[in-house]
N, C-alpha and C positions, 0 to 999 in steps of 0.2 A: 375468898377469891384472890387475896393477895393484892399487891400494888399493881396499878395499871397506868401506863404512860399514855396520855391523850395524844391522838394523832390529828384528827380533823379539828379538834377544839383547842389545840395547844396555844393558839393566839387569842382565843376568846377570853375576855377579862383583862387582857393587857391594854394599858392606856393607849388610845389612838391606834388601835390595832388595824383599823381600816386604811390607814395611811401607807403609801408605798415606802416611805422612809423606814417605818417600823417593820414592815414586812421584809425589807432588804436586810435590816439589822439582825433579824431572826432567821436568816438563811433563805429568804425568799428568792425565787428565780434562779437558784443554782441548778435545779433539776432541768430547767429549760436549756441552759447552756450545755448540759450533759446530753439531753435528748437530741439537740440539733447536730451533735457530732456522731449520732448513731444512724446506721442505715434504717430506712423506714420499716423494712420487714423484721429487723431485729427488735425495734421498739414495739411493734405489734406483738411479737412473740413474748416479750417480757410481760406485757399486760395480760396476754392469754395465760401465761404460766402462773401469774399471780392469783388467778381465779376470781378476780374482781367481777361482781355482778351488779347490774343496774339497781340503783337505790330509789328509783321512782315508783316502784310497786311491782313491776313484772319480774325483776330479778334475772334478766337475760345477760349472759356473759358478755362483758364489755369488749374484750379482745376479739371475740368471735364477730361482733358487730363491726369492729374496725376492719377485720379481715374480709368482710362481705363487700366493703367499698372497692370499686374498681380502681386499679392502679394506673389507668391510662391518662391521657392528657385532657380529658373532658373537664368542664367546670364542675366543682364540687363545693358543698356547703356543710357547715357545722351549725347546729341549733342548740342553744342552752335552755333547757326547760326550767324556768323559774315560776311556772304557773301553779303555785302550791295552793290548791283549792280543796283538798280532801279534809273534811271536818276532823279536828283533832291533830292535824299535822302542822308543825311550825319549825321544822329542822332547817330547811333551805333558807328561810328568812334569817335564822341565826347566822349562817355562814355568809350570806350576802351582806348583812349589816355589820358584821364584825371582822370578816376575813375575805373580802371580795377578791384580793389579788391571788389567793390560793386557787380560786376557781378560774380566774383569767389565765394563770400559768397552766392549769390543766387543759383549758380550751386551746391554748397555743400549741401545746404538745400533741393533743389529739388531732388538731388541724394539720400539723406538720406530718403526723403519722399517716394520714389518709390523703395528703397533698391537696387540702382545701385552702383556698386563699380568701375566703369570705365567711364570716361567722356572724350570727345574730343571737342576742339574748332576748328571749321572750319572757316577760315578767308580768305577773298578775297586777292588774291596774290599781288595786288597793294598797300595794306595797310602796307607799310614798317615799319613805326613808330608803328602802331598798333601791328604788329607781335612782335617787340622788347618789347613793353610794356606788352603784354600777357606773353611772355617767362619770363621776369624779375619778374612780379607779381606772376606767378605760382611758380617760384623758391623760392621766399620769403615766399609764403604761406606754402610750404613744410618746409622751415627752421623754421617757427614759429609753426609748428605742426598742421596747419589747413588742410593740405592735407597729404596723406600717410596712415600709419597704426594707428589704435586706436586713431582716431581724438579726441583730448581733453578728453581722457580716457573714451570715449563712447562705445568703441568696434566696431565702424563703420570705415571702410576703404574706401578711395577713391583716385584713381590716375587720374590725369588730364594732358593732353598734347595738343600741338598745331599742326594743320595740315593746311598748306597753299594751297589754291586753285590755279587754273591756269587762273583765270580771266574769268570764264564762268558765265554769268548772270543766266542761268538756274539752277545753283547749289544753288541758294537761295531757290529753291523749296525743301522741306524736303527730299523727296525720291531721288531726283537727287543728293542732298548733301550726302546722305547715299551711293549711288552708287559710287560717287567720292571718299569717304573715303575708300571704299573697293578696290579702284584701278581700278574700271570699268569706262566706259564712263559716263559722267554726264547727264544721261537721267532719266526723271521721271518714276516711276513705276506705274502700274495699282493699283488703290485702290477701294475697299478693296482687301487684308488685309491692315490695317493701321500700321504705324510704331510701335504703342503701342503694337501690337500683333506680327508683323513680320517686324523687322527693320534691324539694322546693324548686318551683319552675321546671319540673320534670327532669331535674338533674339529681345525681346521687347525693344523698344528704345523711349526715350522721347526727342523730338527735340523742342528747344525753341530759340526765338530771343533774342539778347542781352538786349534790352530795357525791355522785359518781365521779364527776370531773375533779372534785377537790381531793380525791384519793390519788389521782394520777401522779402529781409531783412527788409524793411520798414513795410510791412504787418505783419510780425512775431513780430516785436518790438512794433508796435502801434495798431495792431488789425484790424479786418475786417471792423468794424463799422467806424473807422477813415478813412480807404481807401474809403469806400462808401460815405463818407461825401463830397468827391470831385467828380466832373463830373456829369453825369446824372444817372437816375435810372438804365438804362441798359448798359451804357458806363461809368464805374466807374474809378476814379483815374485821374491822370494827363497824358499828352501826350507830347512828344517832337515833335514840328512842325518845319520842315526845310523850311525856306522861302527863295526863290531865285527869280531871274528875275529882273523886272524893279521897284524895291523898293529902298528906301533910305538906309535901314539898313537890308540887308540880313543876315540870321544867324539862329541859333537854339533857339527856344523859348519854354520853358516848361510852359504849361497852363492846366487848368482843361478841360477834354473832355466836349464838348458842348459849348465851347467859340465860339462866332460868327466869321465867316471868315472875316467879315469887321473889327472887333476889332483887329484880329491878323495882318491884313495888315496895317490898318491905325494907330493903337495905338502902336503896338509893332515893326512892321517893318518900321515905319516912313512914310508910305504912298507912293504914286507914286514918282519916282525919278525926274520927270520934270513936265512940264505943260500939258502933254498928259493924257487923261483919260484912265481908265482901260478898256481893251478890252475882255480878257478872263483869266481864272485861271485854272490851273491843280491842283486839291485839294489834291491828294494823291500819286503822282508819275506818271511816264509816261504811265502806263497801265490803269489809271483811266480817264473816260470821263470828258471833260472840263465843267466849269461853266461859265455863262455870268454875266455881271454887275448886272442884276436884281436878281441874286441869292446870293448876298454877305452877306445877313443877315442870311444865313443858319447856324445852330449850327454845329460845327465840331465834330460830333460823328458818330459812326457806323451806327445807324438807320437813322438819318436825311439825310445823304448823299446817302444812298441806295434809300430812298424815292424820292430824287431829280434826280435819274438816274445815279448817280456816285458812288464812294466808298471812304472811308477814307484811305484805303491802308496803306502806311507807314507814312502818315501825311506830305508828301513832297509837299509843296505849291509852284507852279511856276507861277509867275505873269507876264502877258503880257500887254503892253500898246497899245493904238490906233496907227496904222501904222505898227504893226507887221503883216507880211505876213503869214496868217494861212495855205496857201498851202505849204509854206516853212517849217512851224512848222510840218505839217503832214508828209512832205517828210523826215525831219530829224528823226522824231519818227519812221517812217517805215524803214529808213536806220538802225536804232538801232535794231529793232526787226527782220529784215531780217538777219542782221549780227549775232545776238545772238541766232537764232533758233538752237536748238540742232539737228534738222533734223530727229527726230524720227517719226513725224506724217505728212502726206502729206498736210493737210490744212495749217499747219504752215510753213513747209519746202518750199512748192511751193507758198502758198497763200501770205505770207509776201513779197516775191519777186515780185509777180504779182501786189500787191497793190502798192509797191514802183514804179514799172515801170509805172503804170497808173498815 
């Protein structure tokens, strides 16, 4: 594979990396200064050209999402999705706890690009340290003039605050997140209309995952072509892969999209933990269909996994060894989805429980 320069995780492991002073020392907020000098349509074009796709599971092109936001004078919002509830997923938590300012910088740039002056962080209620890190980082960003009125003399204003969820998996879906922010039940809305047209308080709203936003400052600083040089033609950039289960070195690994599943498991996660062979792999979180040992050479990108009958999802790889009871795995997964059903639609409300009973 050769050497690989970390992008999203370059500050992870640096002492006090969550502090604004450390972030500034390591080149933080330089992309913001550059972005604020750019015309909004040019900034959107750079993100479109980079090919950045949403890292929350759906993989929708980020620049296209920005382009859907109306450019008129209406009130607009940005929502940061930190409601990381998919079993096997722990990538956003890493970024929030170790490098929150990279996300904040991405939020400010995104808000400027779509002319939104109010942003909200929606974070899973159980992330106690993450909540503290968000609040402290936002306070410091205000103190240094990166949030609030007339940011860096640009004439652009942005306010950002944190909203703690109550531990509902469904609120990771963007419209359920919006409902919860409004104080309603966390239930998904019918689409269309999409949030970019009718979102928070019926105003245009841009919703992005933490990992997606953390990419934005790097794209602004280093360009769309640099970002496209990593990954594949249609799945550009790097991805945080969360590896758990029966491996020697579980953890988060940042790698170019398209890295083979076998490489991630054997070279980065240290291979199987004992002498038992691999039996099955969940490639992208609990909601993605499993892969078998014959499929280990599959490139981990959006297109290849769909062709194989699964999905990249959040990049949460759960490895299971021979001897694992797949009936028990299925029961545990159905327990989770039956418990987490928001109850809005009959096939899910009743169906998940019937599947579990069967």
